[in-house]
N, C-alpha and C positions, 0 to 999 in steps of 0.2 A: 372798806370797802365789803361788799362783797363779794364783787364779783377777782379781789384777789381770796379771799377766804379759801381753808382747804375745807372737801364735806367731814361733817359731827354728828354724832346721833346725843341727842340729850333727854329725850323718853325712855323712858325702862323697855316699853318695849313701840313696837311699830304696825298699824299709824298708830302714831299720839290721841290723843283724846279728842281734841279739835277734830284734827285731819277726818280719825274715825267717822265722826258724827255729819260728816259733808258727803264720807266716801257710803254710809247709808242712806243718805237719802237720792245721792244718785243710785242707788242700786233698788230706788224706790220709783224714780222719775224717766230717767232713761233705758231706753232697748236693752238689752244684758246682750247683743249682739255685738254691742260695742263694747268691746271685749275691754279689761284692764287691770292686771294683774297685782300690779303699784303702791304700794300703800304710801302713796306723796299726793299733799292738797297742795299745789303752787301756791303762798300769798308773797313771793317775788324770787326775781332772776336778773341774774347780773353775772356776763360772762358766760360760762361755764358752771357757774355754781346757782342753783334752786335752793330757799330758801320756802320750808313748809308751814304752816298756818301754826305750827307745836315750835316753831324756831330750831327745828332739823336742818341741817344741810347736805346738799347731797352734791355730788360733782356728776354732772352729765355725759357721759361719755355716746350719746343717743343725737343727741343736738335736735327734737324733735322729727325724728328718722330725716334727719339733711336740711332741717331748716334753717338753723340758729349759725351757720356757718361764720357768723361774723358776730354769734350771739346773743343772750337776751337783752331786749333791753336798751338795745346803743343808745347813746347821747344825741349823737347826732342825726341819727334818724329820729327818736325821737322828737326833735326837733326841727327836725323838716316834715315828719309829720302832720304834725300842731301847726307850722307857717298854711299847710296845704290846706285843713281845717277853716284856717279863719278864714277864707274865699273864699271856698264850695268844697262839699262833699263829693256830688257828684255830678256828670253831665252825661247822658250816655251822649256813648261814641259816634253811631249812628245818625244823632239828629242834632247836638254840640261838639264843637271839634275845642280840645284842650292841650292847647302845649304840651304838658309832661307829655302826654302819650306819641304825640308829634315828638320828642327829642327824647322820649325815649325809646321810638324806634328806628332812632338814625342811632344813637348808641349803638345801640343792639345788630345793627347794621354793620356799623364798624370793627364788630370784635368777633360778631359770626364765624370760621372757618368753610362755611357752604359754598359748593361750585358756583363759579360768576364773579360780572364784577359787579353789577347794580344788587341790590339784594330790600328784601319787605318783609316788614315784620309787621304781626300784628301778634293782640293779647287776650288772655283770655284767665281765669280762676282760677283754674287747678290741671293739675299731672297731667290727669286724665280726659282734662277739657283739649288739653293739648293735644295727647297724642289720637284724639277721634278730629279733632278735625285735622291733623296732618294727613291723616287718609281719606280724608275727604279731600285736601289738595289736589293726593295723586292720582284719586281716581279723575276730579276732574280735568289736569293734567295728560293722563295720557288714555283715558276711555277704556280705562279696562277696570275689569271688575274684583280681584283677589287683592288678597295679600298676601306674606310669609311675615310666621312672627317664628319667637325659636322657644324650646323648650328652657325651662328656668323664666322664662320671662315674667315681668308685673307690670305691668300698663296702667291699673285703672279698676275700678268697681262700677264707671255705666255700661251699660248692657255691652254697646261691640268691643270695649274694654277690658273686661270679663272676660271675653271671645277669646281677648288678645290674650290675654292673663296665662298663661302656664298653669298653675295651683289653683288645682278645683273647687278647693276650701271653700277660697273662695270667690263662687260661682253655684255651691250648692244648692240642688232645686228650682233653679235659674234660667231653666232653657224653657224650649230650645230657639239658639243662638244664632248671630245672622249667619248665614250664608261665605264660602271665600275668602273665611282663615284660615290660612294652610298651617301647622309646623314642620317645623326641621330641627335638625337634633344642634344647642349649643355645644362650641368643646370648652368641656368644662374637662381640662385635661387631666384633673390630678383622676379621677375617674375615666379616663377611657380603658378600652377594652384590656383584660389583662394582659400582663406582656409585650404590648404596642410600643414601640421607640416613641420616644416625644418627637421623633424625626417624622416617621409616620403617619403622624393626628390629626394631621390638619389636613393631607389631602381624606386621610377616614370622612372628617365630619362634612370637607366640603361636596364627599359623596351625598352624603348626608340630606346634601343639599339635591341635589341632582336627583335621588332618589322621591322628594317633596312632586319636585314637579314633573319626575315618571308617571308616582300614584296618586298627583293631589290633584293639579293645574300645570297645564305648558307655560310654558317664561311667558309665548307670548298677551296672556290673562292677568301674569301679575304687574299688578301698578307701581306696590312699594315691597321691599325688602326694611322692616325694623327691628333693628337692634341696640340695643342697651350697652353702650362704650364698654360700660360696666357693670354687671347685674346688679341688682340688686339685689330682692330678695330672693331672686334665684341661687345668693350665697357670696355674694359678690368676687363674682368672677371675671376678670377682664376680658376684655375677649381680642384673643392677641393678633398683634398685627397682621403676621402673613395672611390670617387667615383673615383679615380687615379686606386687605390689599386684593385677593383671589373675588370676593364677595365681589366690592368694586368692578373686579375686567369681567366677575357674570351677568349685573346690572348695566353697565355700557353694553355690554356685548347686544341683549336682551332690548334693553332701551326703560328698563325698569328703574324708577328710583328708590336711596339709598334712604330712611330714615334713621337718622341715631336721637334718640329719647336721652335725654341729658338731664330729665326731670331729676333725678335725683345726683350724681355724677358731674351735677354743672357748676358755676361758677364756686371756682378754686378750690373745690372740694380733690381734686385728683391732681393738685400739683398746676393745676392749669387754670385759665377763667373756666375752659369748657374740654372735655372729657377729648373731646375733635382734633382738640391743637394737636398732641400726641397722632393719628392722624394724619391729619394736615403735615409733620413730618416728615414719615413716611410717604408720602408722595398719594396721598387719597385723600376727598372731601365729600361728604356726604351733601344729598342733594334739600334736603330740609334736618334742621333741630329742631327738633320742642325741648325744652327746659319751665322750669317749677321752681316747688321747694325756697333753695336760699333765695331766689329773687328777688325777695323782696321781705325777706327778716325777718316773717311772718303775717305778714298782709298779705291774706289770698292774690297773686299774680300768675299766669302764664306764658309763656312766650310761643310764638310761634315763628323761623325764619328761614328765609329759599330765596334764591333768586328770584329775579322779575320776567323770568318767561314763566316759572309756574305758578304765581302767585293771581297773574296777572288772566293764568286762564282761569279761573274761579269764579262759575256766573256771581251776578248781581244774586246779593237774597241769602248765600248758603252760609256764609261766613258772621260771626258777630256774635252780639247779645248783648242784654239789658248792663248787667253791669262789667262788660271787661274794660280793661285802660282802668279800673276805677280812677279817680284822679289822685285816694293817699295809697294805694300802693304803689301809680307810677310815683310819684314823691321817692315815697324810701326804695323804691329801685334803683329811683336816679343817685338815692345818697349810697347803697351797697357799693354800686360800681364803685365812687370814686372812691370809701374808704377801702375797699379793695387793693387797686388799685392804686394806691398813695401807698398803706399801709403793707401792700404789696405781698399779701398773705394768699397767693399761691407759692409762694419761698416758703411760707410759714406750712402750709402743709406738704409739703415737702422735707421742713427741718420734722415738723411732728413725725408724719412718716419713718423716716429713720428710726428715732426713737422706739414706737412701734414696734415698729418690725425687729429690727435690732432684741428689742425685748423677750417679741415671738421667737426667736429662730431659738433663743435660749429655754424655752417653754419645747420646741418642738426636738430637742435633743435631751432632754428633761425626763419629758414626761409622754408614757405611751398612751392616753390621750387624746396626747393634737397631734392630727395627724398633718394637715397643710395649712402653711398659712399662705396668704394672697392680699395685691393690691394693687391702687397709683394712692402714690403724694400718701394723704390722709385718709383714705377711702380702705379701712384693710379690712380683712374675713379669719378669723379663724378659727380653724375646722376641728369638732370634736368625736372624734373615734370609741368607743370601743378596745382597740388595737391596733397599732401601724400596720400588722400583719393583717388583719380580715376590712383592714376600713368599715368596720360596720357603723352606720353611724351612734352618733350614741345621745339622742337627742332627750334626754331624762337627765343627762347630766349635764346638759343648757341647760335647762328649766330651774337644776338644782344649785348650779352656778349663779346666774341671775336674784337669784330668792338669797342668796346667799351671800351675795355682794352687797344688797340692797339694804344690808339690814347690817352695816357698815359703810353705806351711805353713794355708792357709790353704783349708777343708774347703767346698767348691761339691757341690749336689747336681741334675741335670736333672729335666726333668719335661713332662707337656705331651704331645698325641697327637700329634706328630710328634721329642717329645723334643729339643726348640730353645727351650724354658727354660729357666735358673736361677731355681730358690726360691730365696727368701729367708729363713728361718724362726734366727732366731739369736738364745740368749737373750735374755730379757730385761731381763735384768739385765748384759750385754754394758758395758762402758764408753766415754766418749767416742772414747779412746784409742784402745782397741779397735777399734771401729767405722773410725776415720778410718783405721789399720791396715790392715782386713782388705780396704777400696771403695781402697786405693790398690794394693795387690796387686793383684785386680780388676781393673783396669784397667790397669794392666800387660803381665795376661794378656790383656787383649785386644791393646791396642798388638801382642806378641809373637804372636798367631796370626794377630788380621787383617793386620798386614804380611807377616808367611809368604805366608800363603793368596796376597796378592795379589802373590806377584814370578812 
C-alpha cells in the first residue's frame, strides 16, 4: 500500500515528463507570486507518501505545512465526508443550523484549555480568518483599539494579519496597513544578545515588551497580546514557559487578553492536542485560542474558542460568514479528532520528536553548519549557520539542502526570519521505517552540500 511505501525516484530526472507538462501549464495559467520550487505534481497521497504523475514516490516532511497530521487521504475521513455529502454540502450557519457545527463546537469547548468554565467556539475557513476574528473579539470585549504581536510572527495574509506578520516579504507593497498593531521582541534564545546568560534572557525579553508599552501603546489601550506557542514561519521557536508565565501576569495586571495562535502547532503536532496544554500544566491559560490547518485533514476550516463572557460581548453581525463551519469540513474535523484521540497521535508525536531530536543532536555535534535544534513533540526546527562561532545564517545552504533532498524523494521546507531553518512537520502517521529513511536522505544531503561548500 502507498502509505507504507518508501520514497523512490523512477524517472531519469525531476520533474518527470508528465509532471513537467502540468508545471508548464501552471506557469502559464497561475500567478507566479504563488511560488513553488518543487518538481512534484501529485497524483495521489496516503499517509506520509506522495506519488506523482510519473510514478515517483516522495516522503513528505512538510505535511501540507502542518495540515496533514493524520496524513493524506485517511480512509475514515473520506468515509465521513462522503456520508455528509450524500445529505447536503452546505447550509450557511446564519440561516440553517446543522448539527455537525454544533457538535464540533461542543467538542472544541471540551478540549481547549482557555480560561473559564463555560466556553464558546465558532468557525471560519483559514488561519488568517481565525486570527483576524480573534482580534475583533478582543476589541469587542475590551473596548480597546490596539494589539501587540511579536518579531518572527506569522498570522496570515489578509490586510490585518499581514500587519501582524513580522516578515514583510509577505506584505511588500501592500501598505498602508491598519493602525494599532505594535510589535515586541520574541524570545529567540539562540540569538539572544552575545554574552547574555540564558537565565537573564527572560527578563530581557519581558523588558522589550515594556519598551513596546512605553514607545507604542500604553497597556490600558491594548486589547490583546497575540502569541504563537511555538513560532512556525519565525523558525520553529518555542515560547519559553517562564516568559509565557510573565506575559500572563502582565495581561492580568492590565486586563489584556492573551491570544494563542495555534494554527500550525495545534492538533497533536507538539505532543498535546493543543500546545497550550503545556501552558496549562505550568499554571497558564490563554483567553482565546485560534486553530486551523490539521483540524479537518485538508478541508478548509478554522476555529476560535474563548470563554462565554468574551464571546458574548461581540455585537451581532461582526463574526460569521458564508462558508464558515461548512458541513463537509465539520464532518471531517469530528472524525479527525476521533482518530487523534483513539490512536493517541499526541503520544506518537512525542515518539517521533524524540527520534528526530536524537538524530539532530548527533548532527549538532558532527556538523559546524548545524547551529541549533529546538521544538516540541513532532514540531522541530534545525537551524543552519555558516559556523557555530559566528551564527551567521546559512539560507543558501538550506536552499541547496531542500533541492538536493527532493532529488532523492524527500520533501523539506525552510522557515525562519533568515530562511535558514528547516521545519519538520511530517504526518504523525509516518512509519518508523519511513522516518529513518527520510532522516538518512536528509543527512546525506547535508554531507553532500556542506562538503561541496567547503571545497
